[in-house]
Structure formats: structure tokens, C-alpha cells
Residue frames relative to the residue before (quaternion, step in Angstrom):
aa qw qx qy qz dx dy dz
M 1.0000 0.0000 0.0000 0.0000 0.00 0.00 0.00
S 0.3951 -0.7263 0.5096 0.2381 3.58 -0.85 0.96
E 0.3327 -0.7350 0.5610 0.1854 3.54 -1.32 0.38
Q 0.3706 -0.6922 0.5681 0.2464 3.55 -1.19 0.56
V 0.1571 -0.7809 0.6027 0.0479 3.52 -1.10 0.84
V 0.1527 -0.7535 0.6316 0.0996 3.58 -1.02 0.84
L 0.0311 -0.8216 0.5655 -0.0651 3.55 -0.62 1.23
S 0.0183 -0.7184 0.6850 0.1194 3.50 -1.40 0.30
W 0.0793 -0.8192 0.5680 -0.0079 3.57 -1.12 0.53
G 0.0252 -0.7786 0.6266 0.0220 3.53 -1.35 0.32
A 0.0990 -0.8020 0.5882 0.0327 3.57 -1.23 0.40
G 0.0025 -0.7809 0.6245 0.0143 3.53 -1.26 0.49
T 0.0109 0.7907 -0.6120 0.0128 3.57 -1.14 0.60
D 0.0053 0.7807 -0.6244 0.0229 3.56 -1.21 0.59
R 0.5173 -0.6516 0.4503 0.3241 3.60 -1.06 0.63
G 0.4879 -0.6637 0.4395 0.3580 3.57 1.23 -0.28
L 0.5980 -0.6067 0.4141 0.3205 3.55 -1.34 0.03
R 0.7216 0.4305 -0.2397 0.4863 3.59 1.25 -0.19
R 0.6903 0.4704 -0.2611 0.4838 3.59 1.25 -0.25
A 0.4632 -0.6915 0.4856 0.2674 3.56 -1.07 0.77
T 0.7938 0.1422 -0.0626 0.5880 3.58 1.12 -0.65
N 0.4055 -0.6775 0.5527 0.2667 3.55 -1.32 0.26
Q 0.1153 -0.8175 0.5635 0.0303 3.58 -0.50 1.21
D 0.4709 0.6279 -0.4629 0.4119 3.58 1.27 0.34
A 0.0271 -0.7483 0.6607 0.0534 3.54 -1.32 0.45
Y 0.0668 -0.8078 0.5840 0.0435 3.56 -1.14 0.50
L 0.1801 -0.7260 0.6497 0.1358 3.50 -1.39 0.30
A 0.0711 0.7795 -0.6159 0.0892 3.56 -0.72 1.10
E 0.4116 0.6515 -0.5137 0.3770 3.53 0.30 1.34
P 0.4599 -0.7012 0.4567 0.2971 3.60 -0.52 1.11
P 0.6081 -0.1978 -0.7630 -0.0947 1.42 -2.02 1.48
V 0.6030 0.5942 -0.3245 0.4220 3.62 1.24 0.35
F 0.0234 -0.7822 0.6217 -0.0338 3.57 -0.98 0.98
L 0.1059 0.8307 -0.5225 0.1605 3.58 -0.28 1.30
V 0.0891 -0.7442 0.6559 0.0897 3.53 -1.34 0.45
A 0.0677 -0.7719 0.6318 0.0204 3.56 -1.03 0.91
D 0.1635 -0.7791 0.6032 0.0488 3.56 -0.95 0.98
G 0.2486 -0.8352 0.4779 0.1104 3.56 -0.21 1.32
M 0.0788 -0.7592 0.6444 0.0463 3.52 -1.33 0.48
G 0.4837 0.6917 -0.4545 0.2847 3.56 -1.09 0.54
G 0.5229 -0.6720 0.4070 0.3307 3.58 1.20 0.11
H 0.8201 0.1563 -0.1596 0.5269 3.56 -1.23 0.57
D 0.7751 -0.3000 0.2276 0.5073 3.59 -0.75 -1.01
G 0.4130 0.7535 -0.4463 0.2501 3.59 1.27 -0.07
G 0.6710 0.5046 -0.3047 0.4497 3.56 0.90 -0.88
A 0.6506 0.5104 -0.3149 0.4660 3.56 0.99 -0.82
E 0.6547 0.5006 -0.3147 0.4708 3.58 0.98 -0.82
A 0.6531 0.5228 -0.3167 0.4470 3.58 0.97 -0.84
S 0.6782 0.4827 -0.3079 0.4607 3.59 0.87 -0.89
R 0.6421 0.5074 -0.3286 0.4714 3.59 1.01 -0.74
A 0.6401 0.5290 -0.3274 0.4508 3.58 0.99 -0.82
A 0.6399 0.5239 -0.3275 0.4569 3.59 0.99 -0.82
I 0.6660 0.4987 -0.2982 0.4677 3.57 0.92 -0.92
D 0.6511 0.5416 -0.3239 0.4217 3.59 0.93 -0.90
G 0.5913 0.5936 -0.3649 0.4061 3.58 1.11 -0.57
F 0.7142 0.4404 -0.2391 0.4887 3.57 1.22 -0.50
R 0.4642 0.7159 -0.4362 0.2857 3.60 1.21 -0.20
P 0.6051 0.5602 -0.3901 0.4097 3.67 0.98 -0.52
L 0.6198 0.5547 -0.3485 0.4321 3.62 1.21 -0.30
I 0.5001 0.6768 -0.4241 0.3347 3.60 1.22 -0.39
G 0.7989 0.3218 -0.2438 0.4459 3.53 -1.06 0.83
R 0.5433 0.5933 -0.4236 0.4163 3.58 1.19 -0.15
R 0.5756 -0.5843 0.4361 0.3702 3.56 -1.18 0.50
A 0.7532 -0.1396 0.1138 0.6326 3.55 1.12 -0.77
V 0.3371 -0.7111 0.5713 0.2330 3.55 -1.29 0.21
T 0.3722 -0.6667 0.5790 0.2859 3.52 -1.36 0.08
V 0.6659 -0.4585 0.3806 0.4489 3.56 -1.27 0.15
A 0.6455 0.5274 -0.3224 0.4486 3.59 0.97 -0.83
D 0.6093 0.5527 -0.3479 0.4497 3.60 1.05 -0.74
V 0.6936 0.4715 -0.2747 0.4703 3.57 0.87 -0.97
E 0.6276 0.5252 -0.3426 0.4614 3.59 0.99 -0.73
A 0.6571 0.4997 -0.3114 0.4707 3.59 0.98 -0.80
A 0.6439 0.5115 -0.3178 0.4720 3.59 1.01 -0.81
F 0.6349 0.5254 -0.3333 0.4580 3.57 1.00 -0.80
A 0.6406 0.5226 -0.3269 0.4579 3.60 0.95 -0.83
S 0.6447 0.5118 -0.3108 0.4752 3.57 1.03 -0.81
A 0.6498 0.5174 -0.3081 0.4638 3.57 0.98 -0.88
L 0.6524 0.5216 -0.3183 0.4483 3.57 0.92 -0.87
G 0.6517 0.5148 -0.3192 0.4565 3.57 0.93 -0.86
A 0.6609 0.5086 -0.3064 0.4590 3.56 0.99 -0.84
V 0.6530 0.5047 -0.3171 0.4673 3.59 0.98 -0.82
E 0.6702 0.5087 -0.3097 0.4429 3.59 0.89 -0.85
A 0.6378 0.5200 -0.3247 0.4662 3.58 1.23 -0.38
V 0.5802 0.5847 -0.3731 0.4270 3.58 1.27 -0.23
G 0.1816 0.7610 -0.6105 0.1227 3.55 -0.96 0.90
V 0.0611 -0.7991 0.5980 0.0024 3.55 -0.82 0.99
E 0.8429 -0.0973 0.0235 0.5286 3.58 -0.67 1.16
G 0.7372 -0.4606 0.2340 0.4355 3.54 0.90 0.97
L 0.5550 0.6061 -0.3997 0.4060 3.60 1.25 -0.01
A 0.3963 -0.6911 0.5487 0.2537 3.57 -1.07 0.74
A 0.2058 -0.8018 0.5522 0.0991 3.56 -0.34 1.23
G 0.0011 0.7993 -0.6008 0.0135 3.54 -1.19 0.54
T 0.1296 -0.7901 0.5942 0.0772 3.54 -1.30 0.08
T 0.4221 -0.6117 0.5903 0.3149 3.51 -1.31 0.38
L 0.0547 -0.7733 0.6269 0.0771 3.57 -1.30 0.12
A 0.1077 0.7767 -0.6120 0.1027 3.54 -0.81 1.05
G 0.3177 0.7777 -0.5149 0.1709 3.54 -1.13 0.50
A 0.3557 -0.7074 0.5784 0.1961 3.48 -1.41 -0.11
A 0.0752 -0.7760 0.6250 0.0397 3.54 -1.19 0.64
I 0.4674 -0.6187 0.5430 0.3223 3.54 -1.19 0.58
C 0.0481 -0.8282 0.5547 -0.0642 3.53 -0.51 1.26
E 0.1554 -0.7740 0.6067 0.0939 3.55 -1.04 0.78
E 0.0757 0.7648 -0.6339 0.0873 3.53 -0.85 1.05
A 0.8506 -0.0174 -0.0330 0.5245 3.58 -0.85 1.06
G 0.7161 -0.4801 0.2479 0.4419 3.58 1.00 0.84
A 0.6466 0.4843 -0.3244 0.4920 3.59 1.26 0.02
T 0.3933 -0.7301 0.5206 0.2030 3.56 -1.19 0.64
Y 0.0443 -0.7977 0.6003 -0.0365 3.54 -0.92 1.02
W 0.3761 -0.5841 0.6373 0.3335 3.45 -1.47 0.04
L 0.1482 -0.7475 0.6404 0.0954 3.57 -0.82 1.00
I 0.1309 -0.8013 0.5833 0.0224 3.55 -0.47 1.28
L 0.0053 -0.7890 0.6143 0.0140 3.58 -0.99 0.81
N 0.0042 -0.8125 0.5819 -0.0333 3.54 -1.15 0.62
V 0.0867 0.7097 -0.6981 0.0388 3.49 -1.23 0.84
G 0.7833 0.2839 -0.2190 0.5079 3.60 -0.62 1.09
D 0.6299 -0.5730 0.3925 0.3475 3.57 -1.22 -0.47
S 0.3776 0.6104 -0.5685 0.4020 3.56 1.09 0.64
R 0.2812 -0.8147 0.4984 0.0940 3.58 -1.07 0.65
T 0.1818 -0.7263 0.6478 0.1408 3.49 -1.38 0.41
Y 0.0936 -0.7804 0.6182 0.0055 3.54 -0.89 1.08
R 0.1449 -0.7450 0.6348 0.1451 3.54 -1.35 0.28
L 0.2250 -0.7427 0.6182 0.1253 3.55 -0.98 0.95
V 0.0328 0.7958 -0.5986 0.0851 3.57 -0.59 1.19
D 0.8345 -0.0516 -0.0087 0.5485 3.60 -0.69 1.09
G 0.7215 -0.4717 0.2406 0.4461 3.55 1.00 0.87
V 0.6423 0.4955 -0.3211 0.4887 3.59 1.28 0.06
L 0.3019 -0.7714 0.5401 0.1486 3.57 -0.79 1.08
E 0.0124 -0.7822 0.6228 -0.0041 3.55 -0.94 0.94
Q 0.3562 -0.7029 0.5718 0.2281 3.55 -1.01 0.85
V 0.2656 -0.7832 0.5451 0.1374 3.57 -0.63 1.13
S 0.7312 0.4115 -0.2405 0.4880 3.58 0.74 -1.02
V 0.2857 -0.7230 0.6048 0.1729 3.54 -1.30 0.45
D 0.4765 -0.7020 0.4507 0.2778 3.58 -0.70 1.10
H 0.2431 -0.6951 0.6527 0.1782 3.52 -1.21 0.69
S 0.3667 0.7226 -0.4889 0.3231 3.54 0.21 1.31
A 0.6492 -0.5308 0.3781 0.3922 3.53 -1.25 0.45
V 0.6958 0.4700 -0.2998 0.4528 3.60 0.89 -0.84
Q 0.6009 0.5448 -0.3702 0.4528 3.61 1.08 -0.60
A 0.6179 0.5343 -0.3436 0.4633 3.59 1.06 -0.70
L 0.6405 0.5108 -0.3200 0.4759 3.59 1.05 -0.75
V 0.6301 0.5258 -0.3293 0.4670 3.58 1.01 -0.80
E 0.6835 0.4977 -0.2921 0.4470 3.58 0.86 -0.95
R 0.6780 0.4562 -0.2898 0.4983 3.60 1.15 -0.55
G 0.5050 -0.6812 0.4046 0.3422 3.58 1.28 -0.05
E 0.4522 0.7126 -0.4383 0.3091 3.59 1.23 0.27
I 0.7761 0.0624 -0.0515 0.6254 3.60 1.20 -0.53
D 0.4027 -0.6865 0.5342 0.2850 3.57 -1.25 0.31
A 0.7407 -0.4247 0.2776 0.4403 3.56 -1.30 0.12
A 0.6342 0.5383 -0.3340 0.4433 3.59 1.01 -0.77
A 0.6693 0.4811 -0.2942 0.4838 3.58 0.97 -0.84
A 0.6067 0.5678 -0.3506 0.4320 3.58 1.07 -0.73
A 0.6495 0.5391 -0.3175 0.4321 3.58 1.00 -0.81
R 0.7418 0.3775 -0.2141 0.5113 3.61 1.19 -0.51
H 0.4574 0.7300 -0.4278 0.2738 3.58 1.26 -0.25
P 0.5230 -0.6672 0.4245 0.3179 3.63 -0.91 0.85
H 0.7174 0.4111 -0.2522 0.5027 3.61 1.17 -0.41
R 0.3071 0.7962 -0.4825 0.1973 3.58 1.21 0.38
N 0.6755 0.4841 -0.2997 0.4686 3.62 1.21 -0.37
V 0.5297 0.6393 -0.4124 0.3750 3.60 1.24 -0.04
V 0.1805 -0.7947 0.5766 0.0581 3.56 -0.55 1.24
T 0.2834 -0.7939 0.5202 0.1372 3.57 -0.86 0.96
R 0.7731 0.1676 -0.1206 0.5998 3.59 1.27 -0.12
A 0.1440 0.7811 -0.5926 0.1343 3.58 -0.91 0.91
L 0.4885 -0.5662 0.5401 0.3861 3.52 -1.36 0.02
G 0.8134 0.1524 -0.1395 0.5437 3.58 -0.70 1.06
A 0.6979 0.4856 -0.3461 0.3967 3.55 -1.32 -0.40
G 0.6161 -0.5920 0.3361 0.3961 3.59 1.13 0.60
S 0.5427 0.6445 -0.3763 0.3853 3.56 1.27 0.29
S 0.5910 -0.5219 0.4652 0.4025 3.53 -1.33 0.25
A 0.1691 -0.8139 0.5521 0.0646 3.56 -0.81 0.99
V 0.3109 0.7555 -0.5204 0.2484 3.59 1.08 0.64
P 0.2607 -0.7997 0.5182 0.1550 3.62 -0.52 1.11
D 0.3627 -0.6469 0.6127 0.2732 3.51 -1.35 0.35
Y 0.1141 -0.7814 0.6110 0.0562 3.56 -1.12 0.74
W 0.0433 -0.7517 0.6567 0.0426 3.53 -1.27 0.62
L 0.1781 -0.7422 0.6340 0.1245 3.58 -1.12 0.71
L 0.0281 -0.8051 0.5915 -0.0351 3.57 -0.57 1.21
P 0.4853 -0.6533 0.4799 0.3276 3.63 -0.80 0.87
A 0.3514 -0.7403 0.5348 0.2060 3.59 -0.79 1.01
E 0.0384 -0.8009 0.5974 -0.0167 3.56 -0.97 0.90
A 0.5574 -0.5834 0.4668 0.3620 3.55 -1.10 0.69
G 0.7272 0.3740 -0.3035 0.4891 3.57 -0.84 1.01
D 0.4872 0.6567 -0.4405 0.3707 3.59 1.25 -0.18
R 0.0581 -0.7392 0.6679 0.0643 3.54 -1.18 0.69
I 0.1562 -0.7943 0.5855 0.0441 3.56 -0.71 1.14
L 0.0847 -0.7630 0.6389 0.0492 3.57 -1.04 0.85
V 0.0437 -0.7478 0.6622 0.0198 3.55 -0.97 0.97
C 0.0822 0.8297 -0.5424 0.1033 3.60 -0.73 0.98
S 0.4669 -0.6192 0.5434 0.3214 3.53 -1.30 0.38
D 0.6388 -0.5580 0.3572 0.3911 3.58 -1.20 0.36
G 0.4752 0.6522 -0.4508 0.3815 3.57 1.24 -0.04
L 0.6303 0.5044 -0.3366 0.4848 3.58 1.17 -0.46
T 0.7502 0.4244 -0.2349 0.4493 3.57 0.73 -1.04
K 0.5360 0.5890 -0.4151 0.4398 3.60 1.24 -0.17
D 0.7969 0.3407 -0.1420 0.4783 3.55 0.96 -0.90
L 0.7607 0.2624 -0.1788 0.5662 3.60 1.21 -0.31
A 0.4005 -0.6979 0.5429 0.2404 3.56 -0.90 0.95
D 0.6581 -0.5220 0.3657 0.4008 3.56 -1.21 0.50
A 0.6260 0.5539 -0.3455 0.4266 3.58 1.00 -0.78
R 0.6726 0.4726 -0.2997 0.4842 3.59 1.01 -0.79
I 0.6047 0.5424 -0.3526 0.4646 3.59 1.03 -0.72
E 0.6457 0.5198 -0.3150 0.4621 3.58 0.96 -0.86
E 0.6399 0.5327 -0.3279 0.4465 3.59 0.93 -0.87
I 0.6770 0.4906 -0.2946 0.4628 3.57 0.91 -0.91
L 0.6664 0.4993 -0.3096 0.4592 3.58 0.90 -0.86
R 0.6596 0.4846 -0.3094 0.4842 3.59 1.08 -0.61
A 0.6980 0.5082 -0.2760 0.4223 3.58 1.01 -0.80
E 0.7315 0.4121 -0.2338 0.4903 3.60 1.00 -0.79
S 0.3627 -0.7774 0.4713 0.2050 3.56 -0.62 1.08
S 0.7544 0.3492 -0.2247 0.5084 3.61 0.91 -0.75
A 0.6006 -0.5846 0.4136 0.3556 3.55 -1.16 0.67
Q 0.6685 0.4981 -0.3170 0.4522 3.60 0.91 -0.86
A 0.6413 0.5171 -0.3316 0.4599 3.59 0.95 -0.80
A 0.6441 0.5215 -0.3214 0.4581 3.58 1.00 -0.79
A 0.6686 0.4967 -0.3049 0.4618 3.59 0.88 -0.91
T 0.6606 0.5144 -0.3053 0.4537 3.57 0.92 -0.91
R 0.6892 0.4826 -0.2903 0.4559 3.58 0.88 -0.91
L 0.6105 0.5490 -0.3563 0.4460 3.59 1.01 -0.72
V 0.6692 0.4816 -0.3018 0.4787 3.59 0.88 -0.91
H 0.6495 0.5270 -0.3174 0.4468 3.58 0.92 -0.90
E 0.6988 0.4642 -0.2913 0.4597 3.61 0.84 -0.87
A 0.5841 0.5469 -0.3817 0.4627 3.61 1.11 -0.52
L 0.6413 0.5066 -0.3183 0.4803 3.58 1.04 -0.74
L 0.6531 0.5153 -0.3152 0.4567 3.59 0.96 -0.81
H 0.7220 0.4114 -0.2334 0.5050 3.57 1.16 -0.60
G 0.8057 -0.2947 0.1139 0.5010 3.57 1.11 0.62
G 0.1321 -0.8293 0.5331 0.1026 3.59 1.03 -0.64
H 0.1483 0.8641 -0.4709 0.0984 3.56 1.01 0.86
D 0.7907 0.1558 -0.0646 0.5885 3.58 1.21 -0.35
N 0.6442 -0.4164 0.4192 0.4857 3.54 -1.30 -0.04
V 0.0787 -0.8093 0.5819 0.0162 3.57 -0.97 0.81
T 0.0241 0.7899 -0.6089 0.0692 3.53 -0.92 1.02
A 0.0055 -0.7848 0.6195 -0.0152 3.55 -1.03 0.85
V 0.0674 -0.7561 0.6508 0.0164 3.56 -0.99 0.96
V 0.0662 -0.7993 0.5972 -0.0026 3.58 -0.80 1.04
A 0.0284 -0.7872 0.6160 -0.0077 3.58 -0.92 0.95
D 0.1639 -0.7837 0.5958 0.0621 3.56 -0.94 0.99
L 0.2136 -0.7445 0.6191 0.1298 3.55 -0.97 0.90
H 0.2132 -0.8358 0.4988 0.0843 3.57 -0.34 1.27
A 0.8155 -0.0439 0.0846 0.5709 3.57 0.93 -0.84
L 0.0826 -0.7769 0.6242 -0.0079 3.51 -1.21 0.69
A 0.1889 0.7865 -0.5665 0.1573 3.59 -0.77 0.99
D 0.6400 -0.4758 0.4162 0.4367 3.55 -1.30 0.23
A 0.6041 -0.6264 0.3616 0.3345 3.56 -0.98 0.88
D 0.7085 0.4449 -0.2786 0.4717 3.62 1.08 -0.55
E 0.6508 0.4450 -0.3206 0.5251 3.56 1.31 0.29
H 0.5471 -0.5506 0.4812 0.4074 3.56 -1.29 0.14
P 0.5090 -0.6381 0.4606 0.3487 3.63 -0.88 0.83
T 0.0613 -0.8070 0.5873 -0.0014 3.54 -0.90 0.93
S 0.3960 -0.6793 0.5672 0.2448 3.50 -1.33 0.37
P 0.6714 -0.4806 0.3473 0.4446 3.61 -1.20 0.28
A 0.5254 -0.6662 0.4377 0.2976 3.58 -1.08 0.76
D 0.5827 0.5900 -0.3728 0.4163 3.58 1.12 -0.61
A 0.4405 -0.7322 0.4532 0.2539 3.59 -0.56 1.16
D 0.6459 0.5347 -0.3308 0.4329 3.60 1.11 -0.58
T 0.7655 0.3504 -0.1938 0.5036 3.59 1.19 -0.39
V 0.4141 0.7134 -0.4801 0.2983 3.60 1.23 0.12
P 0.3678 -0.7232 0.5315 0.2433 3.63 -0.69 1.01
R 0.5818 -0.5792 0.4319 0.3734 3.55 -1.17 0.47
A 0.4758 -0.6207 0.5322 0.3242 3.55 -1.27 0.38
P 0.5974 -0.5472 0.4229 0.4062 3.61 -1.14 0.44
E 0.4022 -0.7182 0.5198 0.2286 3.54 -1.08 0.77
E 0.6306 -0.5212 0.4106 0.4025 3.57 -1.24 0.44
G 0.7841 0.3061 -0.2382 0.4846 3.55 -0.88 0.95
E 0.5501 0.6027 -0.4078 0.4097 3.58 1.21 -0.21
R 0.4571 -0.6259 0.5414 0.3258 3.53 -1.23 0.47
V 0.0014 0.8196 -0.5661 0.0887 3.57 -0.52 1.24
A 0.0175 -0.7775 0.6284 0.0131 3.55 -1.10 0.74
Q 0.1893 -0.7296 0.6439 0.1314 3.52 -1.16 0.73
L 0.1449 -0.8322 0.5343 0.0319 3.56 -0.41 1.25
């Protein structure tokens, strides 16, 4: 039996204070929420990130997707990115995000990642990073050679080891997480995490009630803390989840009831 999902969402992006152009792109249309961070110089990075996002546009408007749907969209996105070339440069992009996925009648967040853009989930007020960076410094962390604090300052922290295009391996990581009423998902480019620590990101996500307000404030605070790169944040809130033949409901426990969508928010019932 399928389930109904009530969602609201918001997004923000800025070129930052040190970049001449914005090579980030995003998609925030149910059931898909994605961020791509382009690379390749001149307009190549911007074209690559847009091409990656465009590969997923056919999924917009569906009640939910399957794993096979997302794999097919990723293949389409990869082909489009590999066709991008500006002045002989191999353009590429990261890609991270989440989609409402249905498998065997149950609803999940399908998280995907290539590169160092990130997907987080806020559950009961606690922020957890779901995706794992494909970066040179993350490899050092995993080998125990440096800790997270050193990784944030490492001179090679911008070196991505996996991407779409740019001659890199484009094998994505996937996670299936059971979707629950009250979930808040954040997808962001590394321009956010360069300038804001996870603890501050968590504070903002807890403080702002609407998804759009949270996304806007995250981008604004990244600019206040230096704006060293293009910065993009997409926030999606899952308000209610129920069997399709019932009215969507929230948990009965008053301490865990998710907020209702606010007036003016973009809301979809899938």
C-alpha cells in the first residue's frame, strides 16, 4: 500500500563574495531536491551543473520515484555533463540530494552523492550528515591521518576525488532512509560548509520554522562569514506521512509532533 506525503520546501543560492559567477545549480521540486556545484573554468562549470540538474527534471511532479528512476536520471545527467566542453576544458560537477522514494509500499528518502556537496538530515533537533564527501581530505580522515578539525584547514580540502565529468569517476553513493514525519533535509554545496560549522547549521535549522526561511538564512550567514565560494542551500520538510486511503497524520506524542506548514510556504501532498 502506498503512502501519502505532505512536504514543504525552500531554496537559496548566491555567487558569494569572492566569485565572479555562480556555478551552483539546484532543483527543488517534489519529489526531488538536488544541488550541483560546477567546476571547469569560464562557463563550463555552470553549464555542467545545469546539465546535471536537467537530467532529473523528468522526475518532477511524480508522487514518488523508485531507485531505478533515479539511476536512469543519473545516467542521463552524466551523459549531458560529459557532452559539455568550453574552450577545450573538461567541465564537471558534484551532485548531491534526496528524493521521495517508494519501495515495496514504504516511503524512503533516497540520498545520492558524487563529490563534496552534502546532504544532511535533522531528526528530533539533531543534525546528521548522511552523505560522505568524495574528497582528498575525507580520504585522509578515513585513514586516520587527520581529524575533522584539521580537514577543515587542509590545503587540499577543495580537491574532489569523484565527480560527474571532468575525467573523474562518476559512481554515486546511495542511501535509503525510512522517511518520517518531522524530517528536515538539507542539501548544500560546499560553499555553505566552508563558512559555517555543522553546529551553526544545526542551530539555524532548529531556529527557523519554515523551509524557505531556513534556506535563506543559511545562505545569508555563509555570506556574513566570508562568502568564500558559491553557496546554495535546499531545505525540505516532511510534515506528515500516512497510508494513501487515510488522512495524513502526525505522531500522537505531543513532544514529537512536527509543525504544520505555514501560510505562504510551498506545500505539496504527494
